[in-house]
N, C-alpha and C positions, 0 to 999 in steps of 0.2 A: 933082592933084586929082579924086577923083572927083563927079560930080553927080546928086543925085538928084532925078529928076524926077517930078512927080506927073498920073498918067494920070488922064481923065476916063473913068469907066466909060460907056460908051453904050448905052441900053437901047432895043431896037426895041419900036416902039408896034405893038399888034394892032389888026387891021381895027377891032375895037368901041370903039378909043378908049382902052383900058386900058394902063398900063405893069407891065410885069414888074419881076420883080428885088425889090431891097429894099424899094420902096417902097409895093410893097403889102403885102411884110410887116408895114411900118410902119400902115399904115392897117388891118390886121385886128389889129393891137397895142391902136391907139387905142381900134377897136370894144370890144373885148374891158375895156379900161380903163374905159370910158362905160358900159357893161353892168353892170361890175360895181359900181361907184360906185351906180347905181341900184337893183341888187339890194340891197346895204347898207344903204342909207338905208331902203330899206322893212321889212326885217328889225330893222334898230334901232328904227324908228319902232314897228314892231309890239310891239318887246320892250318899249321903255320907256314909249309911253302906252298899253299895253292897262290895263283894269281886272279886278281881280279879285272873283271874287265873295264875298259876305260871307260870316263861317263863321258861318251858320244852323245845321250841320248839327252844329257841334261844341258839344254841351250840357255844361252844369258837372254835375258828377257830385254836388257838393254847394253847399250856400249857407252864408252867414255864420250860425253859430250860437253859443249863450252856454249853459252848464251852471253851477249855481250852488250853494254847497253846502246852501244852503236852496231847495229847488227849487220852481218856480213851479206855481203852480194853473193850468190851463187858461185861456185868454182873461186871465191876470193877473199874467201877465209881462213880458217885454221889448219894447222901442220901438228902431227903431235907423235910422241914416240912413248915407249913404256918400257921400263928396265924391271927385272924380277930378278931379286938374289934371293938363291936357293938356302938355305941354312942346315935343313932336315929337316925329315918328312913328320917331326913331333914339333915342328916350329912354325910359326906364321912367316908369309915371304915378305920379304922387305922390297916394297915398289916405290920406283921413280917414275912419277910422270910428267913430262915438260907437254908445254902446250905452246905455240910460237905461232903468232900473226904471220900471216904472208903478206909480203912486200904490197900484194894488190891492195889487201884491206887496210893497212896505213895509206897508201895513196887514198882510197874513197873515204877513208875516215878524215881527212885535213877538211874537207867540207862542212863537218860536224863541228869543230871550233870546240871541243870540251876540253875542260882542263882534267877530270876524272873519270875515269874508264871503268866501271863494274864490269867483273865476269863471273857467272854463276858456273861452276863447273860440276859436272855429274861424273860418281864413280861408281860403276854398277858393283851393287853389294851394298850389304850393314855391315856393322861390328867393327869396321877402321877403327884401326889405333896409333897412338904418337901422331897425328897427323900434324904436318908443317909445311907451311907456305910460304915461299919467298919468290926470288927472280933467277937467273941463269944468268950468263955471259953473253951467248949471241945464236945464231941457227945452229951452229954445229952441235951445240946440247942433241938436236934430236938425233944425234948419230954415236953418241958419247953419252946416256942419260946417267948412268952411274956416276960423272964426273960433273955434274950439273949441281949447281946450289944445295938446297935452297939459300940463297944471301937475303939478308933483311935489312939490308945497308938502307939506312933513312935516306940517303941522295936519291934514289930511286923514288921513294914515297909509296912504297907499297904497304897494304893493309887488308887484313883478312878475319873475318870472322870464326865463330866457333862453329865445324860442322855439325850439319841437322841430316837425321835421316829423311827420306821422301819415301815415294811408294815401292819402287825398287831401285833406288841408287841413292848415296850419301851426297848431300850438296854440299859443295864449300864457295863461299862468296870471296872474292879478293878484287880491291880498289887501288887502281895504279894512277898516279899523279904524272902528267905532262909525260905521256907513254911515247908520245914522239919524239922524245928527244933521246930515250935510252934504246927504245926498240926491241927491251931485252925480255926471252921467253919466260912466261909463268912455271914453275915447277912446284909440287905437290910432292910430299915424300909420305907415307904411312908405311902401317903391317898391316895384313889382309890374309886371311885363312882363303887361301885358293889351293889348297892340296887335297888329294883324296886319296884315301890307301890303295894298295896295290899289290905288295906281297911283303916278304920280310928284308926290311932296309930299303925298299923300294914306294914310289908314291908319283901318282900324276900330279900336273902342275896345269890350270886351266886358268887359259889367258882369256881375258874379255875382248869382244871386239873396239876397235878404233875409228871406223869409217862406213860410212854407207848410212844407210836408214837407222841404223840402231844407233847412230852417234845424235840422230835426230831425237830419237826415245829419250836417250841420255840427258840431253840439254832441255828438253820438255819439260820430264819430271823432274828435274835436277830445281827448276824453277816455278812447280807447282801448279803447270800446264796439263795434267796427266788426269785421266778418270779410269774407272775398271769397266766400262761396257761402252758400246756404242750408243744405247738410249741415254745414258749419261753425257755421253759427247752430242749430242744433239739438243742437250738442254744447256749444257755449260755453253756451249759454241757454237748458237743460232746460224749465225752468219758464214760460218767455216763449210764451204762445199767439199772439203777432205782431209780424211784423218788417216793415221797411221797406226799402226796396231804390233803388236809381236806374233808371233807364229801359233799361240794359243790365245790369243786373241784375251790376254790378261789385262792389257793395256791399252789406251788410245790417246793418242796427242793429235795436236795442229800437225799437218804438213806443211813446214817450212823448209824449204830446200836449202835456203841461204844458211842455215845451220848443219848443212854436211860436212863432214870433215872428211877429205879427199884424199889425203896422204898419210899413212902410218907406218910405224916402225915397232915390234916386240922384239926385246933382246931377253935372253935369261943369262944370267951368269950362276954357274955351280958351284963356283968356288973350288973346295976339293974334292967337291964330289962329281957325278958323271950324268951325262945326258944320254938314254939308251935311245929315245927314238922321240919324232916330233910329228904330229899332223895336224894342219901340212907340215910338208919337209921345210926344214928352217935352210936360209940361205945365208951364207956367212958375210955380214956387210959391216960389220964392228970390229974389226981386227980380227980376232979368234974367237970369238964368242958367238953362239949360235944365233939366228936372229929370223925375224918373219917380216916381211916386207908387204904391205899393201895397198891398195888404190882403188878408188871409186870415184865417182863424177856426180855433180846435181844434175838431174834431168832440169832442162828450160820447162817450163808449164804455160798452157794457155787453154784458149777457148775454140770450139770447132771452129775449123778455117784457120786456124795461126799456124802456117805451114813450117815455122819454126820451134813451134813447141813439140818437144820429146814426150810429154806426158797430154793427153789431153782430157781435159772435163768437162762433164755434162751439164746442161744447164741448170739442173738441179742434183743430178748427186752421177756418180759411177766414173770411172776413171778407163780411157784407152789409153795403149803404148805404142807407140810406131816400131816398126820392124826394125829400125836402124838403133833403138835403145833396147830391145830385147839382148843380142848378145853380149851388150856392154854389160849389163846387168847380170847376165847370167855367167859372165865371165870372173867378176870382182870377187876378190880376197878382203874379210876386215880384220883379218889378223885373229881370230877368236879360234884357239889351236890348244890342244892338249898333248903337253911335253912329259914326258916319261923319263923318271928321274931316278939314279940311285944313290944312297948313301956313301960316301967312304966306308971300305970294308963290309960293304954289303955281301960281296961274293966268300969272304973269310965266315962272317956270319952264317951263311947258308951252308957251305961246308961244313962247320962246326955242328950245326943241328944235324945235318945229313950222319957225321958220325957220333953222335949221341944216341938216335934212332938206330941207327944201324946195330948200335950199342947193346941196345935195350932189346930191339928185336931178338939179336944172336943168342942174348942171356934167356930171354924165353923159350927159344926155339931148342936150344941146347939143352936144357931144363927138362921139357918136354921127351924130348929125342933119348936124354937118359935115361928117364923112368922107363920108358916105354923097353928100351933095349935091358934092361935088368930085366924088366917082367918076361920079356923072349927068353933071356937067356935062362933064368929059372924055370923056365916052361919045359926046357930039355935037360935040366940036371937031374939024377936020378932022387927017389924019393928015399 
């Protein structure tokens, strides 16, 4: 019978007290593991807990717009409000859009004697889901958009076509029968991907413009009256002497001041979540919900010599602005805003991640420190 013996490998101690052989390799390996844990905890912590900058540079190309079969006169058109319900940073936003004609619009419209009014509504962006169109109760829906319809009762006689995407907006067409009998606002509900990431459990909500020139671009694009360049505009609209474009000159439309929406309100309902910040600042105008109010005006247009005109067009091209109009335009809000939101429990998630990262870092540093202390202790032990 063969007997297998186990030999103990004897290691020779060096003069400095360290030990050669496998133990040294083990100690170096432990140090590498500890440093790796420390590095990973820092890298993961930086990625998970970092805060991204708000998307202030990502401007909307167009705003909410509406074009009617009976064109509104300047400053006698529509009012609008937009309500955004926040469910979570990984879910689309539930949006309610209320478009209410002003009393002046209905007064001007009586002369048209139309039995059916057609509205073409432009909603900024694409990829809208679950679009529903109906009507509300009264003008008060503007101040409480979350409580507004949309109702589709046949008594009002509202019909809507399937939405389709244009150049920069989603176009929605609705027809109202005998509108002067009910005077109800039109309500559109949909889901939109208007969120941008910020950090752990937090995100940014981008709300589109509701008033001003952006509403003209939205309305014109919704009804297919937009082009991509100034040269294309001249070809398509040879008799138009004024065009309107976005800040980056990516879309050009005819400048129809009657399409300007003058007044709007954007309301955010965070639910069980929290609003951390808003730019511009929100004013509470609908109970306890944060809201942003905005106003614009439709400048009167005319030719050279028309003293009532605020925008004066040249005989061939070019536009001049009167001084009294400059400050009006410079101080207007469009309701375009960025709202910072935090999910319920975001603070607890952050604290938990900090705790885990701290534990992993402490484990790695303790491992490295223990090995170094052990090596230092052996250095002073007698050989």
